[in-house]
MDTraj code that builds the backbone (N, CA, C; nanometers):
import mdtraj as md
import numpy as np

residues = "MET ARG THR ASP ARG THR PHE THR MET LEU LYS PRO ASP SER VAL GLU LYS GLY ASN ILE GLY ALA ILE VAL ASP LYS ILE ASN ALA ALA GLY PHE ARG ILE VAL ALA MET LYS LEU THR HIS MET THR SER GLN ASP ALA GLN GLU PHE TYR ALA VAL HIS SER GLU ARG PRO PHE TYR GLY GLU LEU VAL GLU TYR MET THR ARG GLY PRO VAL VAL ALA ALA ILE LEU GLU LYS ASP ASN ALA VAL ALA ASP PHE ARG THR LEU ILE GLY ALA THR ASN PRO ALA ASP ALA ALA GLU GLY THR ILE ARG LYS LEU TYR ALA ALA SER MET GLY GLU ASN ALA VAL HIS GLY SER ASP SER ASP GLU ASN ALA ALA ILE GLU GLY ALA PHE HIS PHE SER GLY ARG GLU MET PHE".split()
xyz = np.array([
    [12.0086, 10.0277, 8.8299],
    [11.9008, 10.0776, 8.7433],
    [11.7625, 10.0435, 8.8084],
    [11.6737, 10.1353, 8.8266],
    [11.5453, 10.1117, 8.8780],
    [11.4520, 10.0568, 8.7759],
    [11.3784, 9.9514, 8.8099],
    [11.2796, 9.9040, 8.7212],
    [11.1428, 9.9237, 8.7825],
    [11.0394, 9.8888, 8.7107],
    [10.9008, 9.9102, 8.7496],
    [10.8352, 9.7783, 8.7921],
    [10.9136, 9.6729, 8.8143],
    [10.8525, 9.5542, 8.8503],
    [10.9236, 9.4913, 8.9781],
    [10.8438, 9.4236, 9.0496],
    [10.8950, 9.3501, 9.1653],
    [10.8254, 9.2108, 9.1692],
    [10.8802, 9.1279, 9.2569],
    [10.8277, 8.9899, 9.2764],
    [10.7774, 8.9790, 9.4148],
    [10.6682, 8.8997, 9.4255],
    [10.6174, 8.8670, 9.5612],
    [10.5721, 8.7241, 9.5587],
    [10.5707, 8.6630, 9.6773],
    [10.5061, 8.5330, 9.7040],
    [10.4247, 8.5497, 9.8261],
    [10.2972, 8.5092, 9.8151],
    [10.2157, 8.4921, 9.9369],
    [10.2515, 8.3549, 9.9922],
    [10.3050, 8.3553, 10.1092],
    [10.3621, 8.2385, 10.1642],
    [10.2569, 8.1362, 10.2135],
    [10.3003, 8.0103, 10.2442],
    [10.1992, 7.9055, 10.2812],
    [10.0982, 7.9456, 10.3926],
    [10.1496, 8.0263, 10.4844],
    [10.0536, 8.0646, 10.5980],
    [9.9415, 8.1542, 10.5449],
    [9.9703, 8.2390, 10.4444],
    [9.8675, 8.3245, 10.3891],
    [9.7686, 8.2466, 10.3100],
    [9.8179, 8.1423, 10.2391],
    [9.7257, 8.0567, 10.1645],
    [9.6411, 7.9720, 10.2599],
    [9.7061, 7.9099, 10.3566],
    [9.6308, 7.8287, 10.4546],
    [9.5216, 7.9035, 10.5359],
    [9.5481, 8.0310, 10.5630],
    [9.4533, 8.1091, 10.6394],
    [9.3450, 8.1765, 10.5470],
    [9.3533, 8.1545, 10.4240],
    [9.2510, 8.2174, 10.3248],
    [9.2697, 8.3626, 10.3065],
    [9.3947, 8.4151, 10.3167],
    [9.4102, 8.5553, 10.3046],
    [9.4554, 8.6054, 10.1661],
    [9.4496, 8.5181, 10.0689],
    [9.4899, 8.5576, 9.9317],
    [9.4145, 8.6752, 9.8824],
    [9.2849, 8.6694, 9.8917],
    [9.2024, 8.7786, 9.8392],
    [9.2302, 8.9080, 9.9049],
    [9.2350, 8.9080, 10.0398],
    [9.2588, 9.0334, 10.1127],
    [9.3964, 9.0882, 10.0805],
    [9.4979, 9.0061, 10.0707],
    [9.6312, 9.0572, 10.0366],
    [9.6344, 9.1127, 9.8943],
    [9.5714, 9.0431, 9.8018],
    [9.5689, 9.0904, 9.6656],
    [9.4891, 9.2264, 9.6569],
    [9.3859, 9.2385, 9.7364],
    [9.3161, 9.3604, 9.7407],
    [9.3982, 9.4809, 9.7878],
    [9.4863, 9.4529, 9.8867],
    [9.5779, 9.5616, 9.9337],
    [9.6806, 9.5957, 9.8311],
    [9.7292, 9.4929, 9.7566],
    [9.8246, 9.5171, 9.6466],
    [9.7627, 9.6035, 9.5419],
    [9.6394, 9.5678, 9.4990],
    [9.5735, 9.6469, 9.3966],
    [9.5455, 9.7843, 9.4384],
    [9.4986, 9.8066, 9.5643],
    [9.4659, 9.9358, 9.6198],
    [9.5861, 10.0209, 9.6300],
    [9.6999, 9.9625, 9.6386],
    [9.8281, 10.0444, 9.6495],
    [9.8813, 10.0804, 9.5126],
    [9.8045, 10.0440, 9.4063],
    [9.8415, 10.0890, 9.2704],
    [9.9241, 9.9934, 9.1884],
    [9.9447, 9.8765, 9.2374],
    [10.0165, 9.7773, 9.1602],
    [9.9327, 9.7088, 9.0598],
    [9.9970, 9.6777, 8.9450],
    [9.9362, 9.6017, 8.8413],
    [9.9880, 9.4627, 8.8470],
    [9.9131, 9.3650, 8.8486],
    [9.9646, 9.2211, 8.8492],
    [9.9861, 9.1843, 8.7033],
    [10.1176, 9.1514, 8.6693],
    [10.1498, 9.1128, 8.5348],
    [10.1747, 8.9706, 8.5170],
    [10.1804, 8.8926, 8.6331],
    [10.1871, 8.7432, 8.6331],
    [10.1467, 8.7003, 8.7704],
    [10.0733, 8.5854, 8.7764],
    [10.0298, 8.5293, 8.9080],
    [9.9999, 8.3807, 8.8847],
    [10.0398, 8.3064, 8.9842],
    [9.9972, 8.1623, 8.9859],
    [10.0071, 8.1025, 9.1251],
    [9.9205, 8.0058, 9.1491],
    [9.9238, 7.9261, 9.2688],
    [10.0203, 7.8046, 9.2349],
    [10.1145, 7.7872, 9.3176],
    [10.2152, 7.6806, 9.2939],
    [10.2617, 7.6226, 9.4180],
    [10.3203, 7.5082, 9.4147],
    [10.3797, 7.4415, 9.5333],
    [10.5292, 7.4195, 9.5150],
    [10.6047, 7.4780, 9.5909],
    [10.7520, 7.4748, 9.5738],
    [10.8023, 7.3338, 9.6254],
    [10.8863, 7.2748, 9.5516],
    [10.9564, 7.1525, 9.6039],
    [11.0708, 7.1890, 9.6962],
    [11.1252, 7.0954, 9.7719],
    [11.2402, 7.1283, 9.8549],
    [11.3527, 7.1830, 9.7705],
    [11.3747, 7.1239, 9.6503],
    [11.4799, 7.1749, 9.5681],
    [11.4543, 7.3197, 9.5163],
    [11.3231, 7.3517, 9.4899],
    [11.2911, 7.4812, 9.4505],
    [11.3214, 7.5856, 9.5661],
    [11.2796, 7.5491, 9.6808],
    [11.2958, 7.6358, 9.7950],
    [11.4489, 7.6511, 9.8308],
    [11.5224, 7.5443, 9.8259],
    [11.6603, 7.5552, 9.8495],
    [11.7280, 7.6447, 9.7523],
    [11.6913, 7.6327, 9.6263],
    [11.7578, 7.7195, 9.5245],
    [11.7052, 7.8645, 9.5390],
    [11.5819, 7.8867, 9.5589],
    [11.5263, 8.0205, 9.5705],
    [11.5898, 8.0937, 9.6894],
    [11.6101, 8.0200, 9.8033],
    [11.6614, 8.0893, 9.9234],
    [11.8112, 8.0544, 9.9475],
    [11.8778, 8.0201, 9.8383],
    [12.0167, 7.9807, 9.8541],
    [12.1070, 8.0878, 9.9246],
    [12.0675, 8.2159, 9.9030],
    [12.1411, 8.3234, 9.9724],
    [12.1433, 8.3079, 10.1260],
    [12.0450, 8.2361, 10.1783],
    [12.0365, 8.2175, 10.3275],
    [12.0919, 8.0773, 10.3675],
    [12.1525, 8.0071, 10.2778],
    [12.1952, 7.8651, 10.3072],
    [12.2864, 7.8539, 10.4233],
    [12.3591, 7.9488, 10.4605],
    [12.4550, 7.9459, 10.5787],
    [12.3864, 7.9888, 10.7072],
    [12.2711, 8.0406, 10.7000],
    [12.2057, 8.0964, 10.8229],
    [12.1331, 7.9830, 10.8956],
    [12.1246, 7.9985, 11.0284],
    [12.0648, 7.8927, 11.1128],
    [11.9172, 7.8585, 11.0809],
    [11.8504, 7.9532, 11.0257],
    [11.7065, 7.9303, 10.9995],
    [11.6820, 7.8723, 10.8579],
    [11.7801, 7.8406, 10.7835],
    [11.7677, 7.8008, 10.6458],
    [11.6772, 7.6716, 10.6330],
    [11.7076, 7.5731, 10.7128],
    [11.6297, 7.4433, 10.7116],
    [11.4833, 7.4641, 10.7383],
    [11.4594, 7.5478, 10.8434],
    [11.3154, 7.5799, 10.8779],
    [11.2489, 7.6535, 10.7684],
    [11.3198, 7.7482, 10.7049],
    [11.2676, 7.8250, 10.5959],
    [11.2230, 7.7389, 10.4805],
    [11.3103, 7.6449, 10.4404],
    [11.2835, 7.5527, 10.3339],
    [11.1580, 7.4689, 10.3686],
    [11.1583, 7.4169, 10.4924],
    [11.0507, 7.3345, 10.5351],
    [10.9134, 7.4172, 10.5310],
    [10.9187, 7.5379, 10.5846],
    [10.7949, 7.6254, 10.5853],
    [10.7500, 7.6504, 10.4412],
    [10.8414, 7.6886, 10.3494],
    [10.8023, 7.7239, 10.2144],
    [10.7518, 7.6070, 10.1345],
    [10.7758, 7.4868, 10.1772],
    [10.7305, 7.3700, 10.1021],
    [10.6133, 7.3012, 10.1688],
    [10.5583, 7.3528, 10.2746],
    [10.4607, 7.2804, 10.3456],
    [10.3182, 7.2975, 10.2788],
    [10.3036, 7.3816, 10.1814],
    [10.1813, 7.4076, 10.1204],
    [10.2030, 7.4994, 10.0005],
    [10.0940, 7.5267, 9.9266],
    [10.1010, 7.6121, 9.8128],
    [10.1350, 7.7553, 9.8448],
    [10.1960, 7.8286, 9.7501],
    [10.2248, 7.9709, 9.7581],
    [10.1596, 8.0359, 9.6329],
    [10.1383, 8.1687, 9.6473],
    [10.0939, 8.2418, 9.5311],
    [10.2153, 8.3365, 9.4890],
    [10.2677, 8.3032, 9.3681],
    [10.3813, 8.3765, 9.3196],
    [10.3225, 8.4876, 9.2192],
    [10.3832, 8.6067, 9.2232],
    [10.3287, 8.7113, 9.1356],
    [10.4382, 8.8151, 9.1057],
    [10.4294, 8.8745, 8.9864],
    [10.5146, 8.9798, 8.9441],
    [10.4222, 9.1086, 8.9415],
    [10.4638, 9.2152, 9.0061],
    [10.3864, 9.3363, 9.0185],
    [10.4491, 9.4504, 8.9405],
    [10.3763, 9.5401, 8.8923],
    [10.4283, 9.6579, 8.8218],
    [10.3679, 9.7784, 8.8714],
    [10.4617, 9.8816, 8.8863],
    [10.4280, 10.0150, 8.9390],
    [10.5634, 10.0972, 8.9395],
    [10.5486, 10.2252, 8.9230],
    [10.6656, 10.3115, 8.9398],
    [10.7258, 10.2797, 9.0774],
    [10.8590, 10.2663, 9.0852],
    [10.9318, 10.2460, 9.2128],
    [10.8770, 10.1121, 9.2813],
    [10.8522, 10.0129, 9.2068],
    [10.7840, 9.8899, 9.2525],
    [10.8508, 9.8262, 9.3757],
    [10.9860, 9.8094, 9.3662],
    [11.0496, 9.7399, 9.4803],
    [11.0331, 9.8129, 9.6119],
    [11.0737, 9.9376, 9.6105],
    [11.0668, 10.0201, 9.7354],
    [10.9175, 10.0360, 9.7871],
    [10.8291, 10.0593, 9.6921],
    [10.6873, 10.0852, 9.7367],
    [10.6287, 9.9503, 9.7906],
    [10.6654, 9.8365, 9.7284],
    [10.6102, 9.7097, 9.7808],
    [10.6747, 9.6774, 9.9152],
    [10.8065, 9.7054, 9.9354],
    [10.8645, 9.6813, 10.0685],
    [10.7959, 9.7622, 10.1733],
    [10.7569, 9.8861, 10.1378],
    [10.6800, 9.9738, 10.2338],
    [10.5448, 9.9092, 10.2675],
    [10.4763, 9.8561, 10.1589],
    [10.3465, 9.8014, 10.1792],
    [10.3487, 9.6752, 10.2591],
    [10.4514, 9.5894, 10.2448],
    [10.4525, 9.4620, 10.3214],
    [10.4943, 9.4884, 10.4712],
    [10.5813, 9.5881, 10.4990],
    [10.6245, 9.6136, 10.6311],
    [10.7434, 9.5315, 10.6744],
    [10.7841, 9.5545, 10.7935],
    [10.9056, 9.4886, 10.8603],
    [10.8822, 9.3420, 10.8580],
    [10.9990, 9.2669, 10.8480],
    [10.9914, 9.1205, 10.8572],
    [10.9244, 9.0701, 10.9843],
    [10.9557, 9.1304, 11.0961],
    [10.8888, 9.0994, 11.2234],
    [10.7570, 9.1783, 11.2280],
    [10.6433, 9.1066, 11.2193],
    [10.5162, 9.1824, 11.2281],
    [10.4940, 9.2692, 11.3509],
    [10.5673, 9.2354, 11.4575],
    [10.5542, 9.3226, 11.5804],
    [10.6133, 9.4614, 11.5500],
    [10.7094, 9.4659, 11.4596],
    [10.7787, 9.5947, 11.4260],
    [10.7163, 9.6616, 11.3006],
    [10.6200, 9.5876, 11.2364],
    [10.5665, 9.6423, 11.1130],
    [10.4698, 9.7621, 11.1370],
    [10.4654, 9.8554, 11.0472],
    [10.3746, 9.9698, 11.0534],
    [10.2304, 9.9248, 11.0503],
    [10.1467, 10.0001, 11.1125],
    [10.0042, 9.9709, 11.1056],
    [9.9567, 9.9719, 10.9667],
    [9.8697, 9.8804, 10.9261],
    [9.8066, 9.8728, 10.7953],
    [9.8967, 9.7965, 10.6900],
    [10.0155, 9.7609, 10.7260],
    [10.0998, 9.6892, 10.6348],
    [10.0572, 9.5427, 10.6265],
    [10.0902, 9.4730, 10.5222],
    [10.0453, 9.3303, 10.5048],
    [10.0918, 9.2486, 10.6246],
    [10.2166, 9.2644, 10.6562],
    [10.2678, 9.1835, 10.7655],
    [10.2091, 9.2100, 10.9040],
    [10.1755, 9.3359, 10.9264],
    [10.1102, 9.3779, 11.0488],
    [9.9694, 9.3145, 11.0568],
    [9.9034, 9.3074, 10.9432],
    [9.7697, 9.2538, 10.9375],
    [9.7581, 9.1005, 10.9308],
    [9.8596, 9.0414, 10.8609],
    [9.8376, 8.8976, 10.8291],
    [9.9517, 8.8048, 10.8731],
    [10.0626, 8.8541, 10.9223],
    [10.1729, 8.7645, 10.9606],
    [10.1598, 8.7312, 11.1082],
    [10.2024, 8.6044, 11.1377],
    [10.1928, 8.5554, 11.2730],
    [10.3214, 8.5753, 11.3501],
    [10.4352, 8.5787, 11.2814],
    [10.5701, 8.5812, 11.3460],
    [10.6684, 8.6128, 11.2420],
    [10.8010, 8.6360, 11.2863],
    [10.9025, 8.6516, 11.1907],
    [10.9186, 8.5289, 11.0897],
    [10.8986, 8.4128, 11.1520],
    [10.9096, 8.2921, 11.0716],
    [10.7994, 8.2737, 10.9766],
    [10.6803, 8.3102, 11.0160],
    [10.5598, 8.2988, 10.9344],
    [10.5102, 8.4408, 10.9080],
    [10.5794, 8.5065, 10.8086],
    [10.5560, 8.6442, 10.7866],
    [10.4754, 8.6811, 10.6677],
    [10.3893, 8.5881, 10.6242],
    [10.2790, 8.6043, 10.5215],
    [10.3234, 8.6309, 10.3793],
    [10.4272, 8.7039, 10.3562],
    [10.4609, 8.7452, 10.2174],
    [10.6100, 8.7703, 10.2026],
    [10.6530, 8.7404, 10.0872],
    [10.7939, 8.7679, 10.0419],
    [10.7905, 8.8911, 9.9499],
    [10.8834, 8.9721, 9.9570],
    [10.9009, 9.0888, 9.8643],
    [11.0427, 9.1047, 9.8252],
    [11.0657, 9.1169, 9.6957],
    [11.2122, 9.1326, 9.6512],
    [11.2741, 9.2579, 9.7183],
    [11.4066, 9.2421, 9.7463],
    [11.4732, 9.3513, 9.8142],
    [11.5545, 9.4420, 9.7273],
    [11.5586, 9.4158, 9.5963],
    [11.6312, 9.4931, 9.5001],
    [11.5731, 9.4709, 9.3597],
    [11.6034, 9.5682, 9.2717],
    [11.5558, 9.5478, 9.1295],
    [11.6188, 9.4264, 9.0742],
    [11.7482, 9.4035, 9.1038],
    [11.8186, 9.2855, 9.0460],
    [11.7547, 9.1587, 9.0988],
    [11.7270, 9.1503, 9.2258],
    [11.6662, 9.0238, 9.2841],
    [11.5191, 9.0067, 9.2317],
    [11.4465, 9.1214, 9.2084],
    [11.3136, 9.1091, 9.1575],
    [11.3142, 9.0442, 9.0184],
    [11.4070, 9.0820, 8.9336],
    [11.4205, 9.0131, 8.8026],
    [11.4543, 8.8682, 8.8127],
    [11.5510, 8.8339, 8.9013],
    [11.5927, 8.6993, 8.9220],
    [11.4764, 8.6082, 8.9753],
    [11.4132, 8.6687, 9.0801],
    [11.3046, 8.5886, 9.1415],
    [11.1855, 8.5682, 9.0519],
    [11.1507, 8.6746, 8.9794],
    [11.0415, 8.6595, 8.8771],
    [11.0710, 8.5584, 8.7730],
    [11.1943, 8.5624, 8.7251],
    [11.2313, 8.4658, 8.6221],
    [11.2448, 8.3157, 8.6788],
    [11.2580, 8.3072, 8.8077],
    [11.2624, 8.1766, 8.8689],
    [11.1272, 8.1119, 8.8562],
    [11.0205, 8.1913, 8.8746],
    [10.8866, 8.1325, 8.8778],
    [10.8024, 8.1499, 8.7505],
    [10.8478, 8.2415, 8.6652],
    [10.7653, 8.2647, 8.5332],
    [10.8505, 8.2705, 8.4105],
    [10.7941, 8.2170, 8.3048],
    [10.8564, 8.2354, 8.1796],
    [10.8088, 8.3606, 8.1194],
    [10.8793, 8.4081, 8.0154],
    [10.8321, 8.5355, 7.9477],
    [10.6853, 8.5241, 7.9002],
    [10.6400, 8.4083, 7.8583],
    [10.5076, 8.3899, 7.8031],
    [10.4012, 8.4023, 7.9145],
    [10.4463, 8.3967, 8.0380],
    [10.3462, 8.4018, 8.1491],
    [10.3289, 8.5431, 8.2067],
    [10.3981, 8.6359, 8.1527],
    [10.3856, 8.7771, 8.1975],
    [10.3143, 8.8634, 8.1004],
    [10.2171, 8.9476, 8.1444],
    [10.1333, 9.0272, 8.0558],
    [10.1409, 9.1727, 8.0916],
])
top = md.Topology()
chain = top.add_chain()
for i, resn in enumerate(residues, 1):
    res = top.add_residue(resn, chain, resSeq=i)
    for name in ("N", "CA", "C"):
        top.add_atom(name, md.element.get_by_symbol(name[0]), res)
traj = md.Trajectory(xyz[None], top)
């Protein structure tokens, strides 16, 4: 079932480089409505749980370390076809392969520091959004 919401996180490198405003501007310009947003700092336990799907992968430890090195901006976005449209807006995981004008092409340094997370399915968008936000925090 398709929903009209997706989840994103502006990763620590985006926050460190001062790219929050520019990335949020691109999100707004693409027609997304922000229904929840906060600056937060994931603990190691948070990152391990959030990225548990990758726990057997060789990059898992580096991913957890990266995601906990500084604050992130978590957000729930709303728009028709939100998950697919947001995946298009952020671009390929490897910024070298990302289309021109996408968030990762503009703001990511590498596959490891790729600026932004975007849910890959409607189901994961709901799970990931609920991980970071209570119902009272969504508008």
